[in-house]
C-alpha positions in Angstrom: -72.8 128.6 63.6 -70.1 131.1 64.0 -66.3 131.3 64.5 -64.5 134.3 65.9 -61.2 135.7 64.8 -59.0 134.1 67.5 -60.2 130.6 66.4 -59.4 131.4 62.8 -55.7 132.3 63.1 -54.9 129.6 60.6 -57.2 131.0 57.9 -57.2 134.7 58.5 -58.4 137.3 61.0 -62.0 137.4 59.9 -65.3 136.6 61.5 -67.1 134.1 59.3 -70.8 133.8 59.7 -72.0 130.3 59.5 -69.3 128.6 61.5 -69.2 127.5 65.2 -67.0 129.3 67.7 -64.7 126.9 69.5 -61.7 127.1 71.8 -60.3 130.5 72.8 -56.6 131.1 72.6 -54.4 128.6 74.4 -53.3 131.3 76.8 -56.5 130.9 78.7 -56.0 127.2 79.3 -55.3 126.3 82.9 -52.2 124.2 83.4 -52.6 120.5 83.4 -55.3 119.0 81.1 -57.9 116.7 82.5 -57.5 113.0 82.0 -59.6 111.3 79.2 -62.8 109.8 80.4 -62.8 106.2 81.5 -64.9 103.5 79.9 -68.5 103.7 81.0 -68.2 107.3 82.2 -71.4 108.9 83.6 -71.9 112.2 85.3 -75.3 113.0 86.7 -74.5 116.2 88.7 -75.4 115.0 92.2 -73.2 117.5 94.0 -74.5 121.1 94.1 -72.3 124.1 93.1 -74.2 127.3 94.1 -74.4 130.2 91.6 -71.4 132.4 92.1 -69.1 129.6 93.3 -68.0 128.3 89.9 -64.3 129.4 89.4 -63.8 132.5 87.3 -60.3 131.6 86.1 -61.2 128.7 83.8 -60.5 126.0 86.3 -63.1 123.5 87.5 -65.0 123.3 90.8 -63.8 120.7 93.3 -66.9 118.6 92.8 -66.3 118.3 89.0 -62.5 118.5 88.6 -62.4 117.9 84.8 -65.1 120.4 84.0 -62.9 123.3 82.8 -64.3 126.5 81.3 -63.3 129.7 79.5 -62.3 132.2 82.2 -64.5 135.2 82.9 -64.3 137.9 80.2 -63.1 135.6 77.4 -64.2 137.1 74.1 -66.4 139.5 76.1 -69.1 136.8 76.4 -68.0 134.0 78.7 -68.5 134.4 82.4 -68.7 131.0 84.2 -68.7 132.5 87.7 -71.9 134.5 86.9 -73.6 131.9 84.7 -72.9 128.3 85.8 -74.2 126.3 88.8 -75.2 122.8 89.6 -78.6 122.4 91.4 -81.3 119.8 91.6 -79.2 117.3 89.7 -78.5 119.5 86.6 -75.7 121.7 85.3 -77.4 125.0 84.8 -76.4 127.9 82.5 -78.3 131.1 83.6 -77.8 133.4 80.6 -78.4 136.9 81.7 -76.9 140.4 81.6 -75.3 139.6 78.2 -73.3 136.7 79.7 -72.8 133.1 78.5 -70.5 130.2 79.3 -68.8 127.2 77.8 -67.9 124.0 79.7 -65.3 121.4 78.6 -66.5 118.3 80.5 -63.4 116.3 79.8 -61.0 119.2 79.8 -58.8 119.6 76.7 -57.7 116.0 76.3 -61.0 114.5 75.1 -61.1 111.2 73.3 -60.8 109.4 69.9 -63.9 107.5 68.8 -66.7 106.2 71.0 -70.3 107.0 72.0 -70.8 110.3 73.7 -74.2 111.5 75.0 -75.5 114.7 76.6 -79.0 114.8 78.1 -80.2 118.4 77.9 -83.1 120.8 77.5 -83.4 124.6 77.2 -85.7 127.4 77.9 -86.8 129.3 74.8 -85.4 132.9 75.0 -83.8 135.4 72.7 -80.3 136.6 72.3 -78.2 133.4 72.6 -77.0 130.3 70.6 -76.3 126.8 71.8 -73.4 125.1 70.1 -72.6 121.7 71.8 -69.7 120.3 69.7 -66.6 118.2 69.4 -63.4 120.1 68.6 -59.9 118.8 67.5 -57.4 118.7 70.3 -54.8 120.2 68.0 -56.9 123.4 67.6 -56.7 123.1 63.8 -60.0 123.7 62.1 -59.9 120.5 60.0 -62.9 118.8 61.7 -65.8 119.7 63.8 -68.9 117.9 65.0 -71.8 120.2 65.9 -74.9 119.1 67.7 -77.2 119.7 69.3 -76.9 123.3 67.9 -79.3 126.1 67.3 -80.6 129.5 68.4 -82.2 129.6 71.8 -85.3 130.9 70.0 -85.4 127.8 67.9 -87.4 124.7 68.9 -85.5 121.9 67.1 -81.7 121.8 67.0 -79.6 120.3 64.3 -76.4 118.3 63.8 -73.6 119.2 61.3 -70.2 117.8 60.4 -67.6 120.1 59.0 -66.5 119.0 55.4 -64.4 121.8 54.0 -63.1 125.3 54.9 -61.4 126.1 51.6 -62.5 127.4 49.1 -65.9 127.4 50.9 -67.1 126.4 54.3 -69.4 123.4 54.0 -71.1 121.1 56.4 -73.0 117.8 56.1 -75.8 117.7 56.3 -76.3 121.4 55.5 -78.1 122.2 58.8 -81.3 120.9 57.5 -81.7 117.7 59.5 -83.6 118.8 62.6 -84.3 116.5 65.5 -87.8 115.2 65.9 -88.5 116.4 69.4 -88.1 120.0 70.8 -85.3 120.8 73.2 -87.9 123.1 74.9 -89.9 120.0 76.1 -90.3 119.7 79.8 -88.5 116.4 79.7 -84.9 116.0 78.9 -83.7 114.4 75.6 -80.6 112.4 74.9 -78.3 113.7 72.1 -75.6 111.3 71.0 -72.6 111.3 68.7 -71.4 107.8 67.8 -68.1 108.2 66.2 -66.0 105.4 64.5 -63.1 105.5 62.0 -65.4 105.5 59.0 -68.6 107.3 60.2 -70.1 109.8 62.6 -73.8 109.4 63.4 -76.1 111.7 65.5 -79.1 110.5 67.5 -81.9 112.0 69.6 -83.3 109.6 72.1 -81.7 106.6 70.3 -83.3 107.6 66.9 -80.7 108.3 64.2 -81.0 111.8 62.8 -78.1 111.8 60.4 -75.0 109.7 59.4 -71.9 111.1 57.7 -69.1 109.0 56.1 -67.0 111.8 54.5 -64.3 113.8 56.2 -64.6 111.7 59.4 -62.2 112.9 62.1 -59.3 110.6 62.9 -57.6 112.7 65.6 -58.7 113.0 69.2 -61.4 115.6 69.9 -62.9 117.1 73.1 -66.5 118.1 73.8 -67.4 121.8 74.3 -70.8 122.5 75.9 -71.0 126.1 74.6 -73.7 128.7 75.0 -72.7 131.9 73.2 -74.4 135.0 71.7 -76.9 134.7 68.9 -75.7 134.3 65.4 -78.0 137.1 64.5 -75.6 139.5 66.3 -72.4 140.9 64.8 -69.4 141.7 67.0 -69.4 143.8 69.1 -73.2 143.5 69.5 -74.4 141.7 72.6 -77.8 140.3 73.7 -80.1 142.8 75.4 -79.2 142.5 79.1 -82.9 142.1 79.8 -82.9 138.8 77.9 -82.4 135.8 80.2 -83.1 132.0 80.2 -81.7 128.7 81.3 -79.9 125.8 79.5 -79.8 122.6 81.5 -77.6 119.4 81.2 -78.9 116.5 83.2 -76.3 113.8 82.3 -73.0 113.4 80.3 -71.8 109.9 79.4 -69.1 108.3 77.3 -68.0 104.9 76.2 -65.0 104.2 74.0 -67.0 101.7 72.0 -68.7 103.0 68.9 -70.9 99.9 68.6 -72.7 100.0 72.0 -76.4 100.7 72.0 -77.2 104.4 71.9 -79.1 105.7 75.0 -82.8 105.8 74.5 -85.8 106.5 76.9 
């Protein structure tokens, strides 16, 4: 996990290895945040968006009006118009030519508590890092829920919950609780955060991977489906332009209840 300088304005202009990059500066936010998701929200990407037709300015395509992005050129790595498409019922990141993208499926408004699931899989390819996360709406780095997360060369992602940033950056668990099934499998797997006032729990296919009861977020957060550059690279390094691969999201769902059954095959 890695956080870049613009996301660390509150703690200093340093790039700290071991943390997750989150929102870029507020100046890239399009006007008018998306509405919070309704109860029982499900998106299964039935309407195609051809490659090259995703807006470059951070706004959402007409078929998915809440699915904001970081505009082309943000941090020198995010290029939604070159990377994102919807085809064959999946939201597709085609990472290539040193270009990645991040999607905010509920815009910047997000939600407080509930059961949030992303069904996804990824090719195995070098040079990139997947960091699907929940990030505080106030942009203060007090909380962060990461998962699934990992290098695109890794086979089994992990969850992590931010605990402290001062004097040391700590997560629970310490990035050691890997999910049982590979995200390179041909079939998609469900990754779920179930978040209540006193706990956050992470699941793969309905099987609990970890549960954390300390430093549980109480403020609204919004999901970020982020594909960025590998944590093995240091700014201004970029992936070899010859490296390419796809990350796929088949379904996004949300329910405000944190006691509903977690999606399982």
